[in-house]
DRENDO-1510 file (C-alpha; in Angstrom, 1 decimal, always signed):
<recs>
REC; n; res; u; v; w
REC; 1; MET; -14.4; -23.8; +21.4 .
REC; 2; THR; -13.1; -23.6; +17.7 .
REC; 3; LYS; -12.7; -20.2; +16.3 .
REC; 4; LYS; -15.0; -19.5; +13.3 .
REC; 5; ILE; -13.3; -17.5; +10.5 .
REC; 6; ALA; -15.1; -16.2; +7.4 .
REC; 7; ILE; -13.0; -15.4; +4.3 .
REC; 8; TYR; -14.3; -12.8; +1.9 .
REC; 9; GLY; -12.3; -12.9; -1.4 .
REC; 10; GLY; -13.2; -10.7; -4.3 .
REC; 11; SER; -12.0; -8.0; -6.7 .
REC; 12; PHE; -13.7; -5.1; -4.7 .
REC; 13; ASN; -13.3; -2.9; -7.8 .
REC; 14; PRO; -14.4; -0.6; -6.2 .
REC; 15; PRO; -15.6; -1.8; -2.8 .
REC; 16; ARG; -19.2; -0.8; -2.3 .
REC; 17; VAL; -21.4; +0.0; +0.7 .
REC; 18; ALA; -23.0; -3.4; +0.1 .
REC; 19; HIS; -19.7; -5.1; +0.7 .
REC; 20; ARG; -19.3; -3.4; +4.0 .
REC; 21; LEU; -22.8; -4.3; +5.0 .
REC; 22; ILE; -22.2; -7.9; +4.1 .
REC; 23; VAL; -19.1; -8.0; +6.3 .
REC; 24; GLU; -21.0; -6.3; +9.2 .
REC; 25; MET; -23.7; -8.9; +8.9 .
REC; 26; VAL; -21.4; -11.9; +8.7 .
REC; 27; ALA; -19.1; -10.6; +11.5 .
REC; 28; ARG; -22.0; -10.8; +13.9 .
REC; 29; GLU; -22.0; -14.6; +13.5 .
REC; 30; PHE; -18.3; -15.2; +13.2 .
REC; 31; ASP; -15.2; -14.6; +15.4 .
REC; 32; GLU; -13.3; -13.0; +12.6 .
REC; 33; VAL; -13.7; -11.9; +9.0 .
REC; 34; ILE; -10.7; -11.7; +6.6 .
REC; 35; ILE; -11.0; -9.6; +3.5 .
REC; 36; ILE; -8.7; -10.7; +0.6 .
REC; 37; PRO; -8.8; -8.6; -2.6 .
REC; 38; CYS; -7.5; -10.6; -5.4 .
REC; 39; GLY; -4.6; -9.9; -7.7 .
REC; 40; PRO; -4.8; -10.4; -11.5 .
REC; 41; ARG; -7.5; -12.8; -12.5 .
REC; 42; PRO; -7.9; -14.6; -15.9 .
REC; 43; ASP; -11.7; -14.3; -15.7 .
REC; 44; LYS; -11.8; -10.6; -14.7 .
REC; 45; PRO; -9.3; -8.5; -16.8 .
REC; 46; THR; -11.0; -5.4; -15.4 .
REC; 47; VAL; -9.0; -5.8; -12.1 .
REC; 48; ASN; -5.9; -4.8; -14.1 .
REC; 49; ASP; -7.5; -1.5; -15.3 .
REC; 50; ILE; -6.2; +0.5; -12.4 .
REC; 51; ASP; -3.0; +0.4; -10.4 .
REC; 52; PRO; -3.4; -2.2; -7.5 .
REC; 53; VAL; -2.3; +0.5; -5.0 .
REC; 54; HIS; -5.6; +2.2; -5.7 .
REC; 55; ARG; -7.6; -1.0; -5.0 .
REC; 56; ALA; -5.6; -1.6; -1.9 .
REC; 57; THR; -6.3; +1.9; -0.6 .
REC; 58; MET; -10.0; +1.7; -1.3 .
REC; 59; VAL; -10.3; -1.7; +0.4 .
REC; 60; ASP; -8.6; -0.4; +3.5 .
REC; 61; MET; -10.9; +2.6; +3.5 .
REC; 62; ALA; -14.0; +0.5; +3.0 .
REC; 63; PHE; -13.5; -1.9; +5.9 .
REC; 64; SER; -11.8; +0.3; +8.4 .
REC; 65; GLY; -13.1; +0.5; +11.9 .
REC; 66; LEU; -14.9; -2.8; +11.9 .
REC; 67; PRO; -14.2; -5.0; +15.0 .
REC; 68; ASN; -12.8; -8.5; +14.3 .
REC; 69; VAL; -12.3; -7.7; +10.6 .
REC; 70; ARG; -8.9; -7.5; +8.9 .
REC; 71; VAL; -7.8; -6.9; +5.3 .
REC; 72; GLU; -5.0; -9.0; +3.9 .
REC; 73; LEU; -3.3; -7.5; +0.8 .
REC; 74; PHE; -0.8; -10.3; -0.1 .
REC; 75; ASP; -2.4; -11.1; -3.5 .
REC; 76; LEU; -2.3; -7.5; -4.6 .
REC; 77; GLU; +1.3; -7.1; -3.4 .
REC; 78; MET; +2.5; -10.3; -5.1 .
REC; 79; GLY; +0.4; -9.9; -8.2 .
REC; 80; THR; -1.2; -13.3; -7.6 .
REC; 81; PHE; -4.7; -14.9; -7.5 .
REC; 82; THR; -4.8; -17.4; -4.6 .
REC; 83; ARG; -7.5; -19.9; -5.3 .
REC; 84; THR; -10.2; -20.7; -2.8 .
REC; 85; HIS; -8.8; -24.2; -1.9 .
REC; 86; ASN; -5.4; -22.6; -1.2 .
REC; 87; LEU; -6.9; -19.9; +0.9 .
REC; 88; ASP; -8.7; -22.5; +2.9 .
REC; 89; ALA; -5.5; -24.4; +3.5 .
REC; 90; MET; -3.6; -21.2; +4.3 .
REC; 91; PHE; -5.9; -20.2; +7.1 .
REC; 92; ARG; -7.2; -23.6; +8.3 .
REC; 93; GLY; -4.7; -23.7; +11.2 .
REC; 94; GLY; -6.5; -20.7; +12.8 .
REC; 95; GLY; -9.9; -22.2; +13.1 .
REC; 96; GLU; -13.0; -23.4; +11.2 .
REC; 97; ILE; -13.0; -21.7; +7.8 .
REC; 98; TRP; -16.0; -20.4; +5.9 .
REC; 99; HIS; -16.1; -18.7; +2.5 .
REC; 100; ILE; -18.4; -15.8; +1.8 .
REC; 101; VAL; -19.9; -16.1; -1.7 .
REC; 102; GLY; -22.8; -14.5; -3.6 .
REC; 103; ALA; -25.9; -16.6; -4.4 .
REC; 104; ASP; -25.2; -16.1; -8.1 .
REC; 105; LEU; -22.2; -18.4; -7.8 .
REC; 106; ILE; -24.3; -21.4; -6.5 .
REC; 107; LYS; -27.3; -21.2; -8.9 .
REC; 108; GLY; -27.7; -24.6; -10.5 .
REC; 109; GLY; -25.8; -26.3; -7.7 .
REC; 110; ASN; -28.3; -29.1; -7.3 .
REC; 111; GLU; -27.6; -30.2; -10.9 .
REC; 112; GLY; -23.9; -29.7; -10.8 .
REC; 113; ARG; -24.1; -26.6; -12.9 .
REC; 114; SER; -23.1; -23.8; -10.4 .
REC; 115; PHE; -20.3; -21.5; -11.4 .
REC; 116; ILE; -18.3; -22.8; -8.5 .
REC; 117; GLN; -18.6; -26.4; -9.7 .
REC; 118; ARG; -18.0; -25.6; -13.4 .
REC; 119; GLU; -15.4; -22.8; -13.3 .
REC; 120; TRP; -13.5; -22.9; -10.0 .
REC; 121; GLU; -10.2; -24.8; -9.7 .
REC; 122; ARG; -11.1; -28.1; -8.0 .
REC; 123; GLY; -14.7; -26.9; -8.0 .
REC; 124; GLU; -16.5; -30.2; -7.3 .
REC; 125; GLU; -14.2; -31.0; -4.4 .
REC; 126; ILE; -14.7; -27.4; -3.0 .
REC; 127; TRP; -18.4; -27.7; -3.3 .
REC; 128; ARG; -18.5; -31.0; -1.3 .
REC; 129; GLU; -16.0; -30.3; +1.4 .
REC; 130; LEU; -15.7; -26.5; +2.1 .
REC; 131; ASN; -18.0; -24.3; +4.2 .
REC; 132; PHE; -19.9; -21.5; +2.5 .
REC; 133; ALA; -21.6; -18.4; +3.9 .
REC; 134; VAL; -24.0; -17.7; +1.0 .
REC; 135; VAL; -25.3; -14.2; +0.6 .
REC; 136; TYR; -28.6; -13.8; -1.2 .
REC; 137; ARG; -29.2; -10.4; -2.8 .
REC; 138; GLN; -32.3; -8.9; -4.5 .
REC; 139; GLY; -32.8; -10.0; -8.0 .
REC; 140; ILE; -31.2; -13.4; -7.7 .
REC; 141; GLU; -33.6; -16.3; -8.0 .
REC; 142; MET; -32.5; -19.2; -5.8 .
REC; 143; ALA; -33.7; -22.5; -4.6 .
REC; 144; ASP; -32.6; -24.0; -1.3 .
REC; 145; ARG; -31.8; -27.3; -3.1 .
REC; 146; ASP; -29.0; -25.4; -4.9 .
REC; 147; LEU; -27.1; -24.8; -1.7 .
REC; 148; PRO; -23.8; -26.5; -1.1 .
REC; 149; PRO; -23.9; -29.3; +1.5 .
REC; 150; ARG; -22.1; -27.2; +4.1 .
REC; 151; SER; -23.6; -23.8; +4.0 .
REC; 152; ARG; -25.3; -21.0; +5.9 .
REC; 153; VAL; -27.5; -18.3; +4.3 .
REC; 154; PHE; -27.4; -14.6; +4.8 .
REC; 155; TYR; -29.8; -12.0; +3.2 .
REC; 156; GLU; -28.6; -8.7; +1.7 .
REC; 157; ALA; -31.1; -6.0; +0.8 .
REC; 158; PHE; -28.9; -4.2; -1.7 .
REC; 159; THR; -28.8; -4.6; -5.5 .
REC; 160; GLY; -26.2; -3.6; -8.1 .
REC; 161; SER; -22.6; -4.6; -8.7 .
REC; 162; SER; -19.1; -3.1; -8.9 .
REC; 163; SER; -19.2; -3.2; -12.7 .
REC; 164; GLU; -22.4; -1.1; -12.7 .
REC; 165; THR; -20.7; +1.3; -10.3 .
REC; 166; ARG; -17.6; +1.6; -12.6 .
REC; 167; GLU; -19.9; +2.3; -15.5 .
REC; 168; LYS; -21.7; +5.1; -13.6 .
REC; 169; VAL; -18.3; +6.7; -12.8 .
REC; 170; PHE; -17.3; +6.4; -16.4 .
REC; 171; ARG; -20.5; +8.2; -17.5 .
REC; 172; ARG; -19.9; +10.8; -14.8 .
REC; 173; GLU; -23.1; +9.8; -13.0 .
REC; 174; SER; -23.5; +10.0; -9.2 .
REC; 175; VAL; -22.6; +6.9; -7.2 .
REC; 176; GLU; -23.8; +8.4; -3.9 .
REC; 177; GLY; -25.1; +5.6; -1.7 .
REC; 178; LEU; -23.3; +3.0; -3.7 .
REC; 179; VAL; -19.8; +3.6; -2.3 .
REC; 180; ASP; -18.7; +5.3; +0.9 .
REC; 181; ARG; -18.2; +9.1; +0.6 .
REC; 182; LYS; -14.4; +8.9; +1.3 .
REC; 183; ILE; -14.1; +6.2; -1.5 .
REC; 184; ASN; -16.1; +8.4; -3.8 .
REC; 185; ASP; -13.9; +11.4; -3.1 .
REC; 186; TYR; -10.8; +9.2; -3.7 .
REC; 187; ILE; -12.2; +7.9; -7.1 .
REC; 188; LEU; -12.9; +11.5; -8.2 .
REC; 189; ARG; -9.7; +12.9; -7.0 .
REC; 190; HIS; -7.6; +10.4; -8.9 .
REC; 191; GLY; -9.8; +10.1; -11.9 .
REC; 192; LEU; -10.3; +6.4; -11.6 .
REC; 193; TYR; -12.5; +4.4; -14.0 .
REC; 194; ARG; -12.6; +7.2; -16.5 .
REC; 195; GLY; -10.4; +5.5; -19.1 .
REC; 196; ALA; -7.8; +8.3; -18.8 .
REC; 197; ARG; -4.2; +8.2; -17.8 .
REC; 198; ILE; -3.9; +8.5; -14.1 .
REC; 199; SER; -1.1; +10.6; -12.6 .
REC; 200; GLY; +0.3; +10.5; -9.1 .
REC; 201; ARG; -0.7; +14.1; -8.4 .
REC; 202; SER; -4.2; +15.1; -7.3 .
REC; 203; GLN; -5.9; +18.0; -5.5 .
REC; 204; LEU; -7.2; +17.7; -2.0 .
REC; 205; VAL; -10.0; +20.1; -1.0 .
REC; 206; LEU; -11.3; +20.0; +2.6 .
REC; 207; SER; -14.0; +22.4; +3.7 .
REC; 208; GLU; -13.4; +21.2; +7.3 .
REC; 209; VAL; -10.0; +20.0; +8.4 .
REC; 210; ARG; -10.3; +17.2; +11.0 .
REC; 211; PRO; -6.6; +16.5; +11.8 .
REC; 212; LYS; -4.8; +13.6; +13.5 .
REC; 213; VAL; -1.9; +15.5; +15.0 .
REC; 214; LEU; +1.5; +13.8; +15.2 .
REC; 215; PHE; +4.5; +15.8; +16.6 .
REC; 216; ASP; +8.1; +15.1; +17.5 .
REC; 217; GLY; +8.1; +15.0; +21.3 .
REC; 218; ARG; +11.9; +15.3; +21.2 .
REC; 219; ASN; +11.7; +18.5; +19.3 .
REC; 220; PRO; +10.9; +21.5; +21.6 .
REC; 221; LYS; +10.0; +23.7; +18.6 .
REC; 222; ALA; +7.4; +21.1; +17.4 .
REC; 223; GLU; +5.9; +20.9; +20.9 .
REC; 224; GLU; +5.7; +24.7; +21.1 .
REC; 225; PHE; +4.0; +24.9; +17.7 .
REC; 226; VAL; +1.3; +22.5; +18.8 .
REC; 227; ARG; +0.7; +24.3; +22.0 .
REC; 228; VAL; +0.5; +27.8; +20.4 .
REC; 229; SER; -1.5; +26.7; +17.3 .
REC; 230; GLY; -4.1; +24.8; +19.3 .
REC; 231; LEU; -4.1; +21.9; +16.9 .
REC; 232; ARG; -5.9; +18.9; +18.5 .
REC; 233; ASP; -6.8; +15.4; +17.4 .
REC; 234; SER; -10.2; +14.9; +15.8 .
REC; 235; SER; -12.2; +11.7; +16.6 .
REC; 236; HIS; -12.8; +11.2; +12.8 .
REC; 237; PRO; -9.7; +12.6; +11.1 .
REC; 238; ASN; -9.5; +13.3; +7.4 .
REC; 239; LEU; -5.8; +14.4; +7.4 .
REC; 240; ILE; -2.6; +13.4; +9.3 .
REC; 241; THR; -0.8; +16.6; +10.3 .
REC; 242; VAL; +2.9; +16.0; +11.1 .
REC; 243; ILE; +5.0; +18.6; +13.0 .
REC; 244; GLY; +8.7; +18.1; +13.0 .
REC; 245; GLY; +11.4; +17.4; +10.5 .
REC; 246; ASP; +11.8; +15.1; +7.5 .
REC; 247; GLY; +12.9; +12.2; +9.8 .
REC; 248; PHE; +9.8; +12.5; +11.8 .
REC; 249; MET; +7.7; +12.5; +8.7 .
REC; 250; LEU; +9.4; +9.3; +7.6 .
REC; 251; HIS; +8.5; +7.8; +11.0 .
REC; 252; ALA; +4.9; +9.0; +10.7 .
REC; 253; ILE; +4.4; +7.5; +7.2 .
REC; 254; ARG; +5.9; +4.2; +8.1 .
REC; 255; SER; +3.6; +4.0; +11.1 .
REC; 256; HIS; +0.4; +5.3; +9.7 .
REC; 257; TRP; +0.2; +4.6; +5.9 .
REC; 258; ARG; -2.4; +1.9; +6.3 .
REC; 259; GLU; -4.8; +4.6; +7.6 .
REC; 260; ARG; -5.0; +5.9; +4.0 .
REC; 261; LEU; -5.2; +9.5; +5.0 .
REC; 262; PRO; -3.3; +12.3; +3.3 .
REC; 263; PHE; -0.2; +13.6; +5.2 .
REC; 264; PHE; +0.5; +17.3; +5.7 .
REC; 265; GLY; +3.8; +18.3; +7.2 .
REC; 266; ILE; +4.7; +21.4; +9.1 .
REC; 267; ASN; +8.5; +22.0; +9.2 .
REC; 268; LYS; +10.1; +22.3; +12.6 .
REC; 269; GLY; +13.3; +20.6; +11.5 .
REC; 270; THR; +16.2; +21.7; +9.3 .
REC; 271; HIS; +15.7; +21.5; +5.6 .
REC; 272; GLY; +12.1; +20.2; +5.6 .
REC; 273; PHE; +12.1; +18.8; +2.0 .
REC; 274; LEU; +8.8; +17.1; +2.8 .
REC; 275; MET; +7.4; +19.8; +5.1 .
REC; 276; ASN; +5.6; +23.0; +4.6 .
REC; 277; ASP; +6.9; +26.3; +6.1 .
REC; 278; PRO; +5.0; +27.2; +9.3 .
REC; 279; GLU; +4.4; +30.7; +7.8 .
REC; 280; SER; +3.2; +29.4; +4.4 .
REC; 281; PRO; -0.3; +30.2; +3.1 .
REC; 282; ALA; -1.1; +26.4; +3.2 .
REC; 283; VAL; -0.3; +26.2; +7.0 .
REC; 284; ARG; -2.3; +29.4; +7.7 .
REC; 285; GLU; -5.3; +28.0; +5.8 .
REC; 286; LEU; -5.0; +24.7; +7.6 .
REC; 287; LEU; -5.0; +26.5; +11.0 .
REC; 288; SER; -8.1; +28.4; +9.9 .
REC; 289; GLY; -10.0; +25.1; +9.5 .
REC; 290; SER; -10.0; +24.4; +5.7 .
REC; 291; LEU; -7.4; +23.3; +3.2 .
REC; 292; SER; -6.9; +23.2; -0.6 .
REC; 293; VAL; -3.5; +21.7; -1.6 .
REC; 294; ASP; -1.9; +19.5; -4.2 .
REC; 295; LEU; -1.1; +15.9; -3.2 .
REC; 296; ASP; +1.7; +13.7; -4.5 .
REC; 297; GLN; +1.2; +9.9; -4.2 .
REC; 298; MET; +4.6; +8.6; -3.1 .
REC; 299; PRO; +5.2; +4.9; -3.4 .
REC; 300; LEU; +6.9; +2.8; -0.7 .
REC; 301; LEU; +9.4; +0.1; -1.7 .
REC; 302; TYR; +8.7; -3.6; -1.2 .
REC; 303; VAL; +11.9; -5.3; +0.0 .
REC; 304; GLU; +12.6; -9.1; +0.1 .
REC; 305; ILE; +15.6; -9.7; +2.4 .
REC; 306; THR; +17.5; -13.0; +2.5 .
REC; 307; ASP; +19.4; -13.2; +5.7 .
REC; 308; ALA; +22.7; -15.0; +6.5 .
REC; 309; GLY; +20.8; -18.1; +7.5 .
REC; 310; GLY; +18.9; -18.3; +4.1 .
REC; 311; MET; +15.6; -17.1; +5.6 .
REC; 312; THR; +13.5; -14.6; +3.7 .
REC; 313; LYS; +11.7; -11.7; +5.4 .
REC; 314; ARG; +9.9; -8.7; +3.9 .
REC; 315; ALA; +9.8; -5.0; +4.7 .
REC; 316; LEU; +8.6; -1.7; +3.3 .
REC; 317; ALA; +10.7; +1.5; +2.9 .
REC; 318; PHE; +9.6; +5.0; +2.2 .
REC; 319; ASN; +13.0; +6.6; +1.8 .
REC; 320; ASP; +15.8; +4.1; +1.0 .
REC; 321; VAL; +17.3; +0.7; +1.2 .
REC; 322; TRP; +21.0; -0.1; +1.4 .
REC; 323; VAL; +23.7; -2.5; +2.2 .
REC; 324; GLU; +27.1; -1.7; +3.6 .
REC; 325; ARG; +30.2; -3.8; +4.3 .
REC; 326; GLY; +30.0; -5.7; +7.5 .
REC; 327; ALA; +33.8; -6.3; +7.9 .
REC; 328; GLY; +37.0; -4.4; +7.4 .
REC; 329; GLN; +37.3; -5.4; +3.7 .
REC; 330; THR; +35.4; -3.8; +0.9 .
REC; 331; ALA; +32.2; -5.6; -0.2 .
REC; 332; TRP; +31.9; -7.6; -3.4 .
REC; 333; ILE; +28.4; -7.1; -4.7 .
REC; 334; GLU; +26.5; -8.3; -7.8 .
REC; 335; LEU; +23.9; -5.9; -9.1 .
REC; 336; GLU; +20.9; -7.0; -11.2 .
REC; 337; ILE; +18.1; -4.9; -12.7 .
REC; 338; ASP; +15.0; -6.6; -14.0 .
REC; 339; GLY; +16.9; -9.9; -14.0 .
REC; 340; VAL; +19.7; -8.6; -16.1 .
REC; 341; ARG; +23.2; -8.6; -14.5 .
REC; 342; ARG; +24.4; -5.0; -14.9 .
REC; 343; ILE; +27.4; -5.0; -12.6 .
REC; 344; PRO; +28.9; -8.5; -12.1 .
REC; 345; LEU; +31.4; -7.2; -9.5 .
REC; 346; LEU; +30.9; -4.0; -7.6 .
REC; 347; VAL; +33.8; -3.4; -5.2 .
REC; 348; ALA; +32.6; -0.8; -2.8 .
REC; 349; ASP; +31.6; +0.0; +0.8 .
REC; 350; GLY; +27.9; -0.4; -0.2 .
REC; 351; ILE; +25.0; +0.5; -2.5 .
REC; 352; LEU; +21.7; +2.3; -1.9 .
REC; 353; ALA; +18.4; +2.5; -3.6 .
REC; 354; ALA; +16.2; +5.6; -2.9 .
REC; 355; THR; +12.7; +6.7; -3.8 .
REC; 356; PRO; +12.2; +10.2; -5.1 .
REC; 357; ALA; +11.3; +11.3; -1.6 .
REC; 358; GLY; +14.4; +9.6; -0.2 .
REC; 359; SER; +16.7; +11.2; -2.9 .
REC; 360; THR; +17.2; +14.2; -0.6 .
REC; 361; ALA; +18.4; +12.1; +2.3 .
REC; 362; TYR; +21.3; +9.6; +2.5 .
REC; 363; ALA; +21.4; +9.2; -1.3 .
REC; 364; LYS; +22.2; +12.9; -1.7 .
REC; 365; ALA; +25.0; +12.6; +0.9 .
REC; 366; MET; +26.5; +9.7; -1.1 .
REC; 367; GLY; +26.7; +11.9; -4.2 .
REC; 368; ALA; +23.4; +11.2; -6.1 .
REC; 369; LEU; +21.2; +14.0; -7.5 .
REC; 370; ALA; +18.0; +14.8; -5.7 .
REC; 371; VAL; +14.9; +14.5; -7.9 .
REC; 372; PRO; +11.3; +15.9; -7.7 .
REC; 373; VAL; +8.9; +13.8; -5.6 .
REC; 374; HIS; +6.7; +13.0; -8.6 .
REC; 375; ALA; +9.6; +11.8; -10.8 .
REC; 376; PRO; +9.0; +8.1; -11.7 .
REC; 377; VAL; +12.5; +7.1; -11.0 .
REC; 378; LEU; +14.5; +5.0; -8.5 .
REC; 379; THR; +17.9; +6.3; -7.6 .
REC; 380; LEU; +20.9; +3.9; -7.3 .
REC; 381; VAL; +24.2; +5.1; -5.8 .
REC; 382; GLY; +27.3; +3.3; -4.7 .
REC; 383; SER; +29.3; +4.1; -1.6 .
REC; 384; ASN; +33.1; +4.6; -2.1 .
REC; 385; VAL; +33.1; +2.6; -5.3 .
REC; 386; ALA; +36.6; +1.2; -6.1 .
REC; 387; ARG; +35.5; -0.5; -9.4 .
REC; 388; PRO; +34.0; -0.3; -11.9 .
REC; 389; ASN; +34.0; +3.4; -12.8 .
REC; 390; TRP; +30.4; +3.9; -11.7 .
REC; 391; LYS; +28.8; +6.1; -9.1 .
REC; 392; ALA; +25.0; +6.7; -9.4 .
REC; 393; THR; +22.1; +6.5; -11.8 .
REC; 394; GLN; +18.4; +6.8; -12.1 .
REC; 395; ILE; +16.2; +4.0; -13.4 .
REC; 396; THR; +12.5; +3.6; -13.9 .
REC; 397; LEU; +10.5; +3.3; -10.7 .
REC; 398; ASP; +8.9; +0.1; -12.0 .
REC; 399; SER; +12.3; -1.7; -12.1 .
REC; 400; THR; +13.2; -4.6; -9.8 .
REC; 401; VAL; +16.7; -4.2; -8.3 .
REC; 402; THR; +18.5; -7.2; -6.8 .
REC; 403; TRP; +21.9; -7.1; -5.1 .
REC; 404; ARG; +23.7; -9.9; -3.4 .
REC; 405; THR; +27.1; -10.5; -1.8 .
REC; 406; LEU; +29.6; -12.6; -3.7 .
REC; 407; ASP; +31.5; -13.6; -0.6 .
REC; 408; PRO; +29.3; -13.7; +2.5 .
REC; 409; VAL; +32.0; -15.3; +4.6 .
REC; 410; LYS; +35.0; -12.9; +4.1 .
REC; 411; ARG; +33.0; -9.9; +2.8 .
REC; 412; PRO; +29.6; -9.9; +4.6 .
REC; 413; LEU; +26.9; -7.3; +4.0 .
REC; 414; ASN; +24.6; -5.6; +6.5 .
REC; 415; GLY; +21.2; -4.5; +5.3 .
REC; 416; PHE; +19.2; -1.4; +6.2 .
REC; 417; VAL; +15.6; -0.4; +5.4 .
REC; 418; ASP; +14.8; +3.3; +6.1 .
REC; 419; GLY; +17.7; +3.2; +8.6 .
REC; 420; ALA; +16.5; +0.1; +10.4 .
REC; 421; ASP; +19.3; -2.5; +10.8 .
REC; 422; GLN; +18.3; -5.8; +9.2 .
REC; 423; GLY; +21.5; -7.5; +10.3 .
REC; 424; PRO; +23.7; -9.6; +7.9 .
REC; 425; VAL; +22.1; -10.2; +4.5 .
REC; 426; ILE; +22.9; -12.4; +1.5 .
REC; 427; GLU; +20.5; -10.7; -0.9 .
REC; 428; MET; +18.0; -7.9; -1.1 .
REC; 429; LYS; +15.4; -7.5; -3.8 .
REC; 430; ILE; +13.7; -4.2; -4.2 .
REC; 431; ARG; +10.7; -2.9; -6.2 .
REC; 432; ARG; +7.9; -0.4; -6.0 .
REC; 433; SER; +5.2; -1.7; -3.6 .
REC; 434; ARG; +1.9; -2.5; -5.3 .
REC; 435; ILE; -0.1; -1.8; -2.1 .
REC; 436; ALA; +1.8; +0.8; -0.1 .
REC; 437; ALA; +1.9; +4.5; -0.8 .
REC; 438; ALA; +1.5; +7.8; +1.0 .
REC; 439; GLU; -0.3; +10.9; -0.2 .
REC; 440; LEU; +1.7; +13.9; +0.8 .
REC; 441; ALA; +1.0; +17.6; +0.5 .
REC; 442; THR; +4.4; +18.5; -0.7 .
REC; 443; PRO; +5.6; +22.1; -0.1 .
REC; 444; PRO; +5.5; +24.3; -3.2 .
REC; 445; ASP; +9.1; +25.4; -2.5 .
REC; 446; ARG; +10.5; +21.9; -2.5 .
REC; 447; ALA; +12.1; +22.4; -5.9 .
REC; 448; GLU; +13.9; +25.5; -4.7 .
REC; 449; LYS; +15.0; +23.7; -1.5 .
REC; 450; ILE; +16.5; +21.0; -3.6 .
REC; 451; MET; +18.2; +23.5; -5.9 .
REC; 452; SER; +19.6; +25.5; -3.0 .
REC; 453; SER; +20.9; +22.4; -1.3 .
REC; 454; GLN; +23.0; +21.4; -4.3 .
REC; 455; PHE; +25.1; +24.6; -4.4 .
REC; 456; PRO; +27.4; +26.0; -1.7 .
REC; 457; GLY; +26.7; +29.3; +0.0 .
</recs>
């Protein structure tokens, strides 16, 4: 039996309760529903009003926990707007494809005047040949004769739109019932849709801490802390509590960032640049059942890797990305920043790019300066550079860095993403991810830890 797949594309800016109800309704009739938030759209400039990482986060929140429903974020990550006919072709190999659309888009279809027919790329062809799950909502006058030839009808009881929701937020009116509570909290915490500059720092206030507890099972101190503290997993967590060292926090973030919950670290490692001291007021408050802390939104890096066979793969990094020589000879590396060749020939053992969070790790050991977690910079540092006379620098976090080997046969490079070996690589392209970030309750003494680590004694 052919698998039936419903594709739900949209801006979801923000995703509303009605969007989730539509998906729940359609999912009962289909084998799978795929949610695809769009990237920049020529007909909807408002999708560019907030950073795409916020839209990605809210969409993940909105549709979490629904069986046979998945969210695809490729348009947001790549900054693209994949047209409906291309989405159909992309997923057609998986089964029979249907497209979820609102009834407002098919009004006038009997006379060839629907929005789909007039405005969509290849609209007439799409209208005739594709399958549509048409959602009627209150306030939209429709006639059955306007339906596309291949269509099914679903009825939604909700009114309103995302634009009306944004206007309410801007006017500081309540949007209770229009968006899920956790999305409302996220909007308020980050000041979205208010027309003001949005920083990466916000305040988290939890009257009831419901933790998801992660601890390093190879660390006896972490195991003992969990046993003595009585921390236990909640069935509906609102915080990921990580007990261990910075390395375990890195592992936790890489494994759990799509859950879109804040991370709170408790240090049972060495330096604990990302972790709170077990005796700190914040940890004592958490153990008492409530929490009020500052959060820093820390970006992950999006990495495109071209391997020795010319194939491209993609990865995400929270700390750092680097290459190192894969043979006995020094590497010959070309370095580009934002498409401009900055070092035509770097003769070195390797080169590394680090996020602010990663600047206290391998980058620091290679000689770079550690930076605050909220600093909007990317650290670049060379390893055993023979020439030119360059060691390290910080560039804007929105830069795109590309390095490639100039002699893959005699001077091969091996690539690494957060310490994970990528094997021989020809090229790596690195930029801030548009969809992946982790909100972390950074310890208030992190600046002092960084300062102390840079001086002997």
